[in-house]
N, CA, C and O of each residue as an XYZ file, in Angstrom:
796
protein
N      68.356     14.600    -21.594
C      67.868     15.068    -20.162
C      66.226     15.282    -20.126
O      65.502     15.127    -19.143
N      65.893     15.618    -21.261
C      64.736     16.123    -21.251
C      63.552     15.166    -21.319
O      62.487     15.422    -20.758
N      63.774     14.031    -22.041
C      63.054     12.591    -22.370
C      63.272     12.111    -20.789
O      62.217     12.094    -20.154
N      64.000     11.871    -20.335
C      63.917     11.428    -18.980
C      63.378     12.254    -17.926
O      62.937     11.701    -16.919
N      63.358     13.615    -18.044
C      62.139     14.391    -17.083
C      60.945     14.009    -17.476
O      60.126     13.678    -16.619
N      60.572     13.978    -19.010
C      58.936     13.579    -19.352
C      59.118     12.240    -18.752
O      58.206     11.978    -17.968
N      59.947     11.373    -18.864
C      59.137      9.992    -18.216
C      59.153      9.642    -16.944
O      58.580      8.646    -16.501
N      59.840     10.480    -16.259
C      59.298     11.025    -14.488
C      58.352     11.514    -14.764
O      57.424     10.714    -14.645
N      57.935     12.792    -15.210
C      56.646     13.547    -14.938
C      55.561     12.346    -15.193
O      54.597     12.071    -14.479
N      56.019     11.636    -16.532
C      54.945     10.940    -16.733
C      54.305      9.613    -16.038
O      53.122      9.286    -16.136
N      55.530      8.760    -15.162
C      55.099      8.062    -13.910
C      54.562      8.716    -13.336
O      53.371      8.405    -13.358
N      54.864     10.000    -12.444
C      54.358     10.734    -11.540
C      52.847     10.699    -11.648
O      52.100     10.152    -10.837
N      52.515     11.292    -12.653
C      50.917     11.482    -13.041
C      50.180     10.171    -13.570
O      48.952     10.092    -13.609
N      50.858      9.365    -13.888
C      50.186      7.955    -13.865
C      50.510      7.289    -11.880
O      50.103      6.229    -11.403
N      50.902      7.805    -11.546
C      51.036      6.995    -10.447
C      49.727      7.694     -9.411
O      48.987      7.031     -8.685
N      49.700      9.293     -9.598
C      48.886      9.780     -9.173
C      47.381      9.223     -9.504
O      46.593      8.877     -8.624
N      47.129      9.192    -10.779
C      45.802      9.068    -11.335
C      45.706      7.440    -10.665
O      44.531      7.092    -10.554
N      46.395      6.716    -10.347
C      46.235      5.541     -9.726
C      45.515      5.441     -8.466
O      44.667      4.640     -8.071
N      46.110      6.539     -7.891
C      45.743      6.640     -6.600
C      44.902      6.982     -6.215
O      44.370      6.476     -5.227
N      44.282      8.347     -7.082
C      43.260      9.086     -6.829
C      41.820      8.043     -7.332
O      40.741      8.100     -6.744
N      42.062      7.244     -8.370
C      41.286      5.910     -8.470
C      40.857      5.202     -7.689
O      39.642      5.009     -7.639
N      41.890      4.478     -6.672
C      42.413      3.938     -5.698
C      41.435      4.527     -4.526
O      40.714      3.730     -3.924
N      41.411      5.726     -4.245
C      41.051      6.362     -3.239
C      39.355      6.588     -3.702
O      38.469      6.627     -2.849
N      39.097      6.718     -5.105
C      37.421      7.089     -5.076
C      37.115      5.568     -4.937
O      36.164      5.332     -4.192
N      37.674      4.575     -5.454
C      36.907      3.097     -5.092
C      37.099      2.881     -3.936
O      36.464      1.852     -3.704
N      37.631      3.238     -2.954
C      37.983      2.914     -1.543
C      36.504      3.778     -0.945
O      35.715      3.202     -0.196
N      36.285      5.263     -1.420
C      35.434      5.292     -0.460
C      34.049      5.111     -0.956
O      33.034      5.122     -0.259
N      34.123      4.940     -2.255
C      32.776      4.322     -2.913
C      32.518      2.877     -1.739
O      31.606      2.763     -0.920
N      33.351      2.164     -1.941
C      32.949      0.617     -1.276
C      32.750      1.065      0.136
O      31.653      0.675      0.538
N      33.286      1.614      0.861
C      33.128      2.397      2.585
C      31.708      2.805      2.061
O      30.870      1.956      2.366
N      31.318      3.623      1.519
C      30.141      4.276      1.146
C      29.014      3.079      1.545
O      28.493      2.745      2.609
N      28.902      2.603      0.145
C      28.333      1.327      0.325
C      27.976      0.160      1.133
O      26.853     -0.344      1.140
N      29.034     -0.271      1.851
C      29.072     -0.585      3.155
C      28.401     -0.175      3.986
O      27.440     -0.810      4.420
N      28.838      1.287      4.518
C      27.832      1.825      5.395
C      26.677      2.339      5.154
O      26.373      2.879      6.218
N      26.127      2.450      4.667
C      24.731      2.294      3.783
C      23.985      0.602      4.216
O      22.959      0.461      4.882
N      24.786     -0.475      3.657
C      24.424     -1.563      4.073
C      23.921     -1.715      5.206
O      22.784     -2.068      5.518
N      25.054     -1.358      6.009
C      24.973     -1.415      7.498
C      23.897     -1.004      8.089
O      23.087     -1.664      8.739
N      23.908      0.347      7.796
C      22.620      1.395      8.315
C      21.064      0.539      7.915
O      20.124      0.359      8.690
N      21.163      0.118      6.507
C      19.846     -0.712      6.242
C      19.629     -1.522      6.806
O      18.459     -1.894      6.887
N      20.624     -2.174      7.456
C      20.320     -3.642      7.957
C      20.145     -3.458      9.428
O      19.665     -4.427     10.016
N      20.439     -2.405     10.135
C      20.326     -1.765     11.268
C      18.647     -1.407     11.561
O      18.007     -1.807     12.534
N      18.196     -0.654     10.584
C      16.848     -0.392     10.473
C      16.318     -1.332     10.218
O      15.324     -1.431     10.938
N      16.440     -2.349      9.387
C      15.285     -3.100      9.157
C      15.290     -4.139     10.513
O      14.255     -4.422     11.116
N      16.585     -4.635     10.870
C      16.330     -5.358     12.028
C      15.860     -4.969     13.139
O      15.729     -5.819     14.020
N      15.476     -3.573     13.408
C      14.736     -2.571     14.303
C      13.379     -2.676     13.765
O      12.504     -2.879     14.606
N      13.073     -2.595     12.720
C      11.737     -2.998     12.432
C      11.005     -4.167     12.577
O       9.951     -4.343     13.187
N      11.740     -5.002     11.898
C      11.241     -6.751     12.246
C      10.886     -6.814     13.649
O       9.870     -7.370     14.066
N      11.848     -6.164     14.444
C      11.572     -6.617     15.935
C      10.496     -5.896     16.494
O      10.096     -6.279     17.594
N      10.004     -5.033     16.016
C       8.801     -4.026     16.535
C       7.797     -4.758     16.050
O       6.920     -5.318     16.708
N       8.011     -4.741     14.235
C       6.291     -5.074     14.436
C       6.143     -6.641     14.105
O       5.104     -7.180     13.724
N       7.059     -7.104     14.267
C       7.334     -8.858     14.864
C       6.020     -8.968     16.142
O       4.972     -9.614     16.129
N       6.629     -8.005     17.233
C       5.514     -8.211     18.501
C       4.394     -8.171     18.303
O       3.564     -9.046     18.548
N       4.200     -6.893     17.720
C       2.926     -6.079     17.154
C       2.006     -7.352     16.647
O       0.984     -7.657     17.262
N       2.412     -8.013     15.573
C       2.133     -9.550     14.658
C       1.784    -10.388     15.545
O       0.670    -10.911     15.493
N       2.547    -10.631     16.386
C       2.466    -11.945     17.303
C       1.370    -11.750     18.355
O       0.795    -12.674     18.930
N       1.116    -10.269     18.567
C       0.097     -9.658     19.625
C      -1.414    -10.041     18.988
O      -2.402    -10.586     19.481
N      -1.145     -9.545     17.776
C      -2.227     -9.721     16.742
C      -2.871    -11.425     16.376
O      -4.053    -11.768     16.350
N      -1.820    -12.153     16.159
C      -2.155    -13.683     16.055
C      -2.301    -14.201     17.229
O      -2.155    -15.422     17.289
N      -2.515    -13.711     18.068
C      -2.572    -14.227     19.688
C      -4.186    -13.980     20.026
O      -5.008    -14.796     20.442
N      -4.346    -12.600     19.709
C      -5.814    -12.142     19.605
C      -6.840    -12.797     18.672
O      -8.051    -12.790     18.890
N      -6.167    -13.439     17.473
C      -6.480    -13.711     16.794
C      -7.057    -15.239     17.416
O      -8.245    -15.412     17.687
N      -6.206    -16.093     17.554
C      -6.436    -17.674     17.723
C      -7.725    -17.605     18.928
O      -8.653    -18.413     18.936
N      -7.561    -16.394     19.994
C      -7.974    -16.411     21.156
C      -9.698    -16.062     20.625
O     -10.651    -16.540     21.240
N      -9.806    -15.488     19.845
C     -11.380    -15.061     19.665
C     -11.547    -16.287     18.679
O     -12.717    -16.642     18.824
N     -10.813    -17.266     17.559
C     -11.310    -18.326     16.991
C     -11.678    -18.985     17.750
O     -12.801    -19.474     17.628
N     -10.753    -19.307     19.020
C     -11.340    -20.274     19.987
C     -13.099    -19.806     20.546
O     -14.134    -20.381     20.210
N     -13.010    -19.020     21.151
C     -14.126    -18.588     21.078
C     -15.450    -18.544     20.396
O     -16.604    -18.669     20.805
N     -14.899    -18.319     19.188
C     -16.083    -18.520     18.028
C     -15.878    -20.157     18.008
O     -16.940    -20.741     17.794
N     -15.110    -20.738     18.127
C     -15.115    -22.373     17.691
C     -16.167    -23.123     18.856
O     -16.918    -24.077     18.655
N     -15.933    -22.280     20.262
C     -16.640    -22.855     21.287
C     -18.352    -22.309     21.271
O     -19.240    -22.932     21.855
N     -18.550    -21.211     20.593
C     -19.637    -20.624     20.667
C     -20.828    -21.791     19.748
O     -21.909    -21.964     20.311
N     -20.604    -22.504     18.451
C     -20.937    -23.279     17.734
C     -21.835    -24.116     18.191
O     -21.445    -25.048     18.894
N     -22.942    -23.998     17.955
C     -24.271    -24.954     18.576
C     -24.847    -25.814     17.402
O     -25.265    -25.366     16.335
N     -24.792    -27.265     17.823
C     -25.177    -27.966     16.578
C     -27.145    -28.352     17.103
O     -27.804    -29.263     16.602
N     -27.582    -27.521     18.016
C     -28.702    -28.175     18.836
C     -29.810    -26.847     17.794
O     -30.089    -25.735     18.244
N     -30.212    -27.305     16.560
C     -30.911    -26.196     15.885
C     -32.224    -26.114     16.836
O     -33.157    -25.749     16.120
N     -32.585    -26.279     17.945
C     -34.067    -25.302     18.224
C     -33.576    -24.354     18.461
O     -34.164    -23.320     18.143
N     -32.263    -24.277     19.134
C     -31.692    -22.557     20.003
C     -30.901    -21.811     18.876
O     -30.059    -20.941     19.100
N     -31.293    -22.277     17.583
C     -30.089    -22.030     16.431
C     -29.917    -20.539     15.672
O     -28.989    -19.980     15.086
N     -31.083    -20.251     15.943
C     -31.377    -18.319     15.397
C     -30.903    -17.836     16.406
O     -30.208    -16.858     16.134
N     -30.980    -18.199     18.082
C     -30.657    -17.068     18.823
C     -28.983    -17.387     19.207
O     -28.061    -16.663     19.583
N     -29.059    -18.321     19.016
C     -27.187    -18.769     19.393
C     -26.363    -18.359     17.975
O     -25.195    -17.982     18.073
N     -27.034    -18.450     16.624
C     -26.742    -17.621     15.771
C     -25.670    -16.365     15.975
O     -24.458    -16.330     15.762
N     -26.666    -15.256     16.513
C     -26.828    -13.913     17.010
C     -25.419    -13.897     17.213
O     -24.614    -13.315     16.486
N     -25.135    -14.615     18.313
C     -23.636    -14.814     19.379
C     -22.561    -15.079     18.119
O     -21.698    -14.219     17.939
N     -22.598    -16.246     17.253
C     -21.738    -16.693     16.196
C     -21.397    -15.517     15.420
O     -20.261    -15.279     15.012
N     -22.207    -14.939     15.269
C     -21.967    -13.573     14.214
C     -21.063    -12.776     15.130
O     -19.975    -12.357     14.736
N     -21.473    -12.591     16.230
C     -20.514    -11.158     16.671
C     -19.525    -11.767     17.015
O     -18.562    -11.026     16.814
N     -19.078    -13.094     17.594
C     -17.570    -13.498     17.298
C     -17.132    -13.541     16.143
O     -15.913    -13.473     15.988
N     -17.882    -13.649     15.169
C     -17.407    -13.516     13.823
C     -16.726    -12.223     13.363
O     -15.742    -12.132     12.630
N     -17.530    -11.106     14.008
C     -17.227    -10.137     13.246
C     -15.882     -9.549     13.800
O     -15.213     -8.787     13.102
N     -15.275    -10.121     15.785
C     -14.379     -9.968     16.521
C     -13.365    -11.002     15.405
O     -12.573    -10.181     14.944
N     -13.180    -11.761     15.058
C     -11.954    -12.169     13.803
C     -11.733    -11.737     12.904
O     -10.645    -11.732     12.328
N     -13.349    -10.980     12.370
C     -12.919    -10.336     11.021
C     -12.008     -8.987     11.500
O     -11.383     -8.430     10.597
N     -11.924     -8.565     12.540
C     -11.164     -6.923     13.215
C      -9.794     -7.623     13.329
O      -8.759     -7.219     12.799
N      -9.904     -8.528     13.954
C      -8.566     -9.497     13.885
C      -8.073     -9.391     12.613
O      -6.960     -8.870     12.551
N      -8.447     -9.646     11.839
C      -7.859    -10.115     10.531
C      -7.561     -8.521     10.134
O      -6.367     -8.239     10.228
N      -8.208     -7.703      9.816
C      -7.665     -6.317      9.690
C      -6.917     -5.645     10.246
O      -6.455     -4.649      9.691
N      -6.540     -6.033     11.648
C      -5.131     -5.676     12.289
C      -4.168     -6.820     11.797
O      -3.043     -6.657     12.268
N      -4.233     -7.499     11.302
C      -3.217     -8.591     11.011
C      -2.312     -8.179      9.480
O      -1.100     -8.185      9.264
N      -3.157     -7.932      8.829
C      -3.098     -6.864      7.607
C      -2.052     -5.701      7.436
O      -1.286     -5.387      6.525
N      -2.327     -5.198      8.662
C      -1.490     -3.615      8.820
C      -0.396     -4.386      9.177
O       0.642     -4.148      8.559
N      -0.376     -5.217      9.988
C       0.842     -5.414     10.870
C       1.982     -6.330     10.095
O       3.194     -6.250     10.299
N       1.235     -7.342      9.032
C       1.574     -8.029      8.154
C       2.070     -7.397      7.322
O       3.252     -7.557      7.020
N       1.416     -6.661      6.837
C       2.216     -5.579      5.439
C       3.353     -4.632      5.892
O       4.100     -4.194      5.016
N       3.514     -4.345      6.938
C       4.924     -4.121      7.300
C       5.648     -4.765      7.436
O       6.634     -4.442      6.773
N       5.836     -5.994      8.221
C       6.714     -7.040      8.434
C       6.825     -7.547      7.142
O       8.018     -7.814      6.997
N       6.227     -7.813      6.153
C       6.438     -8.439      4.578
C       7.072     -7.197      3.486
O       7.274     -7.539      2.321
N       7.375     -5.754      3.909
C       7.925     -5.034      3.278
C       9.718     -4.923      3.922
O      10.584     -4.289      3.319
N       9.957     -5.644      5.168
C      10.944     -5.731      6.051
C      11.579     -6.691      5.534
O      12.780     -6.562      5.294
N      10.716     -8.183      5.177
C      11.695     -9.439      5.846
C      11.896     -9.877      4.058
O      12.079    -11.011      3.615
N      11.779     -8.419      3.173
C      11.848     -8.839      2.106
C      13.769     -8.985      1.942
O      14.214     -9.917      1.272
N      14.581     -8.142      2.510
C      15.485     -7.921      2.457
C      16.316     -9.222      3.135
O      15.954     -9.936      4.070
N      17.302     -9.269      2.502
C      18.474    -10.393      3.369
C      18.875     -9.966      4.018
O      19.634     -9.104      3.576
N      18.836    -10.061      5.598
C      19.759     -9.491      6.440
C      20.389    -10.833      6.928
O      19.738    -11.873      6.828
N      21.814    -10.824      7.524
C      22.217    -11.690      8.217
C      22.255    -11.795      9.280
O      23.264    -12.416      9.613
N      21.425    -11.392     10.389
C      20.937    -11.403     11.662
C      20.275    -12.774     11.801
O      19.472    -13.040     10.906
N      20.475    -13.779     12.838
C      19.979    -14.515     12.774
C      18.552    -14.290     13.369
O      17.557    -14.631     12.729
N      18.472    -13.764     14.491
C      16.695    -13.528     15.437
C      15.963    -12.726     14.029
O      14.800    -13.022     13.754
N      16.500    -11.998     13.416
C      15.464    -11.056     12.605
C      14.748    -12.428     11.451
O      13.551    -12.663     11.286
N      16.203    -13.316     10.644
C      15.582    -14.355      9.943
C      14.493    -15.052     10.789
O      13.416    -15.225     10.219
N      14.598    -15.421     11.898
C      14.001    -16.873     12.571
C      12.278    -15.347     12.809
O      11.112    -15.524     12.456
N      12.751    -14.358     13.343
C      11.159    -13.690     13.311
C      10.667    -13.850     11.792
O       9.624    -14.493     11.668
N      11.245    -13.373     10.644
C      10.571    -13.685      9.665
C      10.184    -15.257      8.991
O       9.334    -15.613      8.173
N      10.803    -15.684      9.440
C      10.693    -16.964      9.057
C       9.032    -17.610     10.058
O       8.231    -18.337      9.471
N       8.825    -17.219     11.395
C       7.742    -17.392     12.039
C       6.471    -16.529     11.419
O       5.301    -16.815     11.162
N       7.409    -15.138     11.287
C       5.992    -14.838     11.003
C       5.169    -14.936      9.219
O       4.249    -14.233      8.801
N       6.026    -16.226      8.375
C       5.594    -16.733      7.544
C       4.711    -17.650      7.635
O       3.667    -17.731      6.988
N       5.128    -18.394      8.479
C       4.436    -19.898      9.493
C       2.940    -19.589      9.882
O       1.893    -20.164      9.585
N       3.287    -18.160     10.870
C       2.169    -17.798     11.650
C       1.016    -17.260     10.725
O      -0.044    -17.866     10.878
N       1.006    -16.155      9.713
C       0.426    -15.653      8.301
C      -0.207    -16.959      7.923
O      -1.398    -16.704      7.741
N       0.037    -18.366      7.695
C       0.051    -19.193      6.810
C      -0.837    -19.744      7.314
O      -1.804    -20.124      6.654
N      -0.696    -19.990      9.065
C      -1.810    -20.881      9.732
C      -2.954    -19.841     10.120
O      -4.004    -20.370     10.483
N      -2.915    -18.084     10.097
C      -3.854    -17.898     10.435
C      -4.979    -17.937      8.789
O      -6.162    -18.258      8.900
N      -4.506    -17.650      7.692
C      -5.253    -17.677      6.357
C      -5.788    -19.371      6.525
O      -6.996    -19.599      6.595
N      -4.919    -20.341      6.573
C      -5.277    -21.565      6.369
C      -6.867    -21.844      7.579
O      -7.909    -22.399      7.228
N      -6.597    -21.311      8.868
C      -7.502    -21.164      9.913
C      -9.214    -20.736      9.613
O     -10.336    -21.208      9.798
N      -8.565    -19.538      9.035
C     -10.297    -18.767      8.599
C     -10.584    -19.426      7.783
O     -11.807    -19.560      7.814
N      -9.945    -20.220      6.632
C     -10.213    -20.500      5.457
C     -11.404    -21.961      5.874
O     -12.397    -22.169      5.177
N     -11.146    -22.593      6.765
C     -11.361    -23.625      7.453
C     -12.425    -23.140      8.203
O     -13.512    -23.632      7.900
N     -12.423    -22.257      9.157
C     -13.788    -21.538      9.712
C     -14.298    -21.530      8.471
O     -14.630    -22.709      8.351
N     -14.601    -20.960      7.403
C     -15.704    -20.425      6.711
C     -16.434    -21.730      6.366
O     -17.652    -21.909      6.411
N     -15.174    -22.901      5.898
C     -15.968    -23.854      5.696
C     -16.752    -24.175      6.879
O     -17.947    -23.956      6.682
N     -16.475    -24.642      8.099
C     -16.909    -25.375      8.973
C     -18.357    -24.732      9.246
O     -19.438    -25.309      9.357
N     -18.080    -23.493      9.315
C     -19.569    -22.052      9.790
C     -20.391    -22.666      8.654
O     -21.443    -23.200      9.003
N     -20.121    -22.675      7.512
C     -20.931    -22.805      6.216
C     -21.893    -24.158      6.547
O     -23.123    -24.129      6.507
N     -20.910    -25.604      6.951
C     -21.524    -26.850      6.808
C     -22.681    -26.276      7.914
O     -23.829    -25.955      7.609
N     -22.063    -26.228      9.330
C     -23.113    -25.960     10.167
C     -24.241    -25.148      9.789
O     -25.157    -25.084     10.610
N     -24.335    -24.620      8.887
C     -25.317    -23.265      8.105
C     -26.079    -24.083      7.395
O     -27.289    -24.034      7.613
N     -25.571    -25.017      6.392
C     -25.708    -26.094      5.853
C     -27.198    -26.970      6.416
O     -28.383    -27.023      6.088
N     -26.336    -27.559      7.409
C     -27.622    -28.425      8.182
C     -28.219    -27.684      9.003
O     -29.188    -28.441      9.050
N     -28.572    -26.678      9.860
C     -29.358    -26.198      9.904
C     -30.346    -25.735      9.298
O     -31.492    -25.848      9.731
N     -29.958    -24.980      7.897
C     -30.920    -24.850      6.648
C     -31.606    -26.030      6.231
O     -32.832    -26.140      6.250
N     -30.702    -27.026      5.806
C     -32.010    -28.570      5.914
C     -32.724    -28.763      6.709
O     -33.873    -29.164      6.527
N     -32.131    -28.487      7.936
C     -33.366    -28.926      9.295
C     -34.216    -28.092      9.426
O     -35.210    -28.488     10.034
N     -34.232    -26.441      8.886
C     -35.529    -25.269      9.102
C     -36.122    -25.679      7.920
O     -37.328    -25.489      8.079
N     -35.877    -26.238      6.586
C     -36.634    -26.521      5.652
C     -37.351    -27.412      5.670
O     -38.475    -27.350      5.172
N     -36.697    -28.858      6.472
C     -37.236    -30.215      6.495
C     -38.704    -29.851      7.543
O     -39.838    -30.321      7.454
N     -38.206    -28.953      8.410
C     -39.328    -28.516      9.472
C     -40.349    -27.556      9.344
O     -41.014    -27.242     10.331
N     -40.583    -26.970      8.047
C     -41.293    -26.117      7.897
C     -40.875    -25.046      8.718
O     -41.467    -24.785      9.765
N     -39.931    -24.431      8.331
C     -39.158    -22.976      9.126
C     -38.255    -22.325      7.931
O     -37.095    -21.963      8.127
N     -38.830    -22.230      6.835
C     -38.013    -21.740      6.042
C     -37.648    -20.213      6.028
O     -36.907    -19.695      5.192
N     -38.265    -19.567      7.060
C     -38.026    -17.985      7.633
C     -36.833    -17.586      8.360
O     -36.334    -16.481      8.575
N     -36.375    -19.231      8.811
C     -35.314    -19.496      9.589
C     -34.020    -19.275      8.532
O     -32.937    -18.790      8.859
N     -34.260    -19.583      7.655
C     -33.171    -20.094      6.558
C     -31.889    -18.585      6.461
O     -31.918    -17.421      6.061
N     -30.701    -19.691      7.212
C     -29.655    -18.575      7.014
C     -28.946    -18.015      5.888
O     -29.969    -17.844      5.225
N     -28.128    -17.635      5.211
C     -27.472    -17.504      4.454
C     -26.182    -17.545      4.633
O     -25.582    -17.076      5.600
N     -25.519    -18.345      3.315
C     -23.911    -18.944      3.486
C     -23.515    -17.844      4.239
O     -24.117    -16.784      4.073
N     -22.236    -17.947      5.360
C     -21.176    -16.832      5.252
C     -20.242    -16.305      4.016
O     -19.716    -17.302      3.522
N     -20.005    -15.616      3.616
C     -18.931    -15.020      2.968
C     -17.449    -14.593      3.282
O     -17.430    -13.671      4.097
N     -16.541    -14.889      2.981
C     -15.414    -14.364      3.635
C     -14.843    -13.448      3.554
O     -14.592    -13.183      2.379
N     -14.369    -12.574      4.433
C     -14.255    -11.658      4.955
C     -12.844    -10.985      4.365
O     -12.831     -9.862      3.861
N     -11.812    -11.716      4.481
C     -10.471    -12.020      3.968
C     -10.450    -11.010      3.302
O     -11.403    -10.701      2.588
N      -9.021    -10.063      3.428
C      -8.878     -9.142      2.764
C      -8.100     -9.232      1.197
O      -7.210    -10.074      1.314
N      -8.106     -8.908      0.375
C      -7.351     -9.210     -0.951
C      -5.929     -8.513     -0.472
O      -4.945     -9.086     -0.940
N      -5.682     -7.516      0.275
C      -4.284     -7.548      0.359
C      -3.561     -8.397      1.246
O      -2.340     -8.514      1.144
N      -4.471     -9.218      2.425
C      -3.590    -10.044      2.897
C      -3.207    -11.452      2.300
O      -2.209    -12.151      2.475
N      -4.296    -11.623      1.566
C      -4.226    -13.016      0.215
C      -2.773    -12.646     -0.437
O      -1.831    -13.438     -0.409
N      -2.710    -11.405     -1.001
C      -1.763    -11.514     -1.687
C      -0.148    -11.626     -1.182
O       0.818    -12.161     -1.726
N      -0.281    -10.866      0.132
C       0.935    -10.864      0.902
C       1.398    -12.313      0.876
O       2.479    -12.682      0.417
N       0.296    -13.244      1.517
C       0.489    -14.854      1.202
C       0.821    -15.391      0.383
O       1.541    -16.384      0.486
N       0.410    -14.919     -0.694
C       0.345    -15.359     -2.100
C       2.022    -15.471     -2.814
O       2.701    -16.338     -3.364
N       2.163    -14.109     -2.438
C       3.295    -13.336     -2.695
C       4.548    -14.571     -1.979
O       5.419    -15.187     -2.594
N       4.238    -14.607     -0.593
C       5.738    -15.442      0.264
C       5.626    -16.891      0.016
O       6.522    -17.647      0.391
N       4.552    -17.330     -0.607
C       4.401    -18.851     -0.967
C       4.828    -18.856     -2.138
O       5.470    -19.887     -2.343
N       4.758    -17.925     -3.362
C       5.791    -17.969     -4.700
C       6.823    -17.475     -3.830
O       6.503    -18.018     -2.773
N       7.614    -16.955     -3.643
C       8.554    -16.927     -2.761
C       9.598    -18.205     -2.502
O      10.651    -18.332     -3.126
N       9.171    -19.044     -1.569
C       9.402    -19.979     -1.602
C       9.517    -20.845     -2.444
O      10.615    -21.398     -2.521
N       8.348    -21.291     -3.426
C       8.475    -21.986     -4.266
C       9.563    -21.770     -5.291
O       9.856    -22.758     -5.964
N      10.312    -20.469     -5.556
C      11.124    -19.830     -5.836
C      12.791    -20.614     -5.828
O      13.642    -20.948     -6.653
N      12.608    -20.635     -4.473
C      14.023    -20.967     -3.624
C      13.699    -22.808     -3.544
O      14.611    -23.631     -3.457
N      12.898    -23.002     -3.574
C      13.171    -24.488     -4.227
C      13.319    -24.810     -5.036
O      13.770    -25.955     -5.081
N      13.066    -24.082     -6.337
C      13.521    -24.551     -7.732
C      14.975    -24.398     -7.703
O      15.751    -24.882     -8.527
N      15.240    -23.780     -6.821
C      16.390    -22.767     -7.222
C      17.323    -24.423     -6.350
O      18.027    -25.256     -6.921
N      16.985    -24.367     -5.068
C      18.173    -25.663     -4.705
C      18.011    -26.789     -5.261
O      18.955    -27.571     -5.143
N      16.759    -27.267     -6.062
C      16.365    -28.381     -6.698
C      17.468    -28.541     -8.333
O      17.852    -29.519     -8.975
N      17.662    -26.996     -8.497
C      18.035    -26.979    -10.117
C      20.076    -26.947     -9.698
O      20.946    -27.046    -10.564
N      20.328    -26.789     -8.222
C      22.103    -26.880     -7.943
C      22.233    -28.262     -7.632
O      23.374    -28.719     -7.565
N      20.993    -29.204     -7.379
C      21.789    -30.435     -6.889
C      21.689    -31.150     -8.290
O      22.203    -32.256     -8.455
């Protein structure tokens, strides 16, 4: 009789311990799910807000780039006077880059998360594409402007106007913005490698 009682007590204690372990695991799973859900809602909201700001900055940048390219003057007799205006427009483009750096950094931090929201994924993808366009267009601007400066400087030297020679334009692209761009590109390269390995 005592043996059967001990067996019954043992079964009860074993059952209770299994139930307690199950409840603890269920609670942990629920908390993890709840934390993931809250994080995804915060990220979705952040991306939505920061993307609007980033997009406004990109549009301002594009407008200022258009104004700059419209100011390029290839008539060298008036170049020095016109160059002052071009430098002013360039400083506007540089300010735009500073604003883009701030909004880009915030988007970059939030787009790192793998969120299942399609609209958020699309915004993050568009962010990457627009940032690449900004970086490449600015690099092209530096090259184009320096080519104009080289042509003018050649003209100035050949016409005995050495005092009018204009120094080359140095890129004002921040290291932070370039680093974000490089990290985004390295992530894409890693994704391409994984896809190729799966094939």
